N, C-alpha and C positions, 0 to 999 in steps of 0.2 A: 167344709170338710171334703167334699167332691174335688175342689180345686186343687186341695192340699195332696191327696191323694194322686191325682193327674200329673201335678209336678213331681213327685216323688218317684212314679212310675216313669216319666220323661228322663228323669235324672238317672234312673238306673237303667233304662235302656242307652242312654248316651254314654254310661260307665260300659256297659257291654261292648257296644261299636268301638269306644276307644281302646278296650282291651283287645278286641280283635284285629284293630288296625296296629297296634304294636306288636301281635304274636305274629302277623303276616310281613310286617316288617321286618322283624327280626329273623324271620325263617328266610326271607329273601337274602338276608346278610349272611346266612349261614350260621347264626346264633342258636343254638339248642339250650333250651332253658329246661332243667329239671322241675318237678313239683316243687320242691322245698324253695326254689328260686322264685317260682310263681306265687307260694306262700309269702315269702320276705316281701315280694314286691306289692302285693295285696296289702299287707300288715303296714308296711311302709307309708301306703297310700292313704289308709284309714286313719294311722295315728297323726299323719300330716292335717287331714280334714278336722281332725278331733280337735288337735291343738290350734289350728286356726280359728274354728270355731268357740273354743273355750277363751281365746283372746279376744276376739270380738264382742263376746259376751262380756268380757271384764271392762272391757272398753266403753260399752254402752251402760253398762252398771254404772261404772264411776261417773260418767258424766251426766246420768238421769239422778244420783244422789247426791250430787254438788261436792265429789271430792275433788273435781278439777278446778273448782271456783277458787279465786285468790282473796284470802283474808288481808285486808288493810284497815291499818287504825283509822285513817279518815273514812272508811266506808260505815263504821259504827256510830259516828256521830251524827249521820243523817236522819 
């Protein structure tokens, strides 16, 4: 449990560092982003991660439950 919390905390610190880096890079380029832009940017990141997580879940569930196995008639005679 402690390891999971540590990994989650490090992930959020990395996310905050990345957001700071993006903001400072855009500021140097002269790009001004409103609060609505930051909300849209954040929601896009969150939904992309949720979609990727859901697809990975389905991939592993399908492989674990045997949905990816090939049913061949010659396998039934063994």
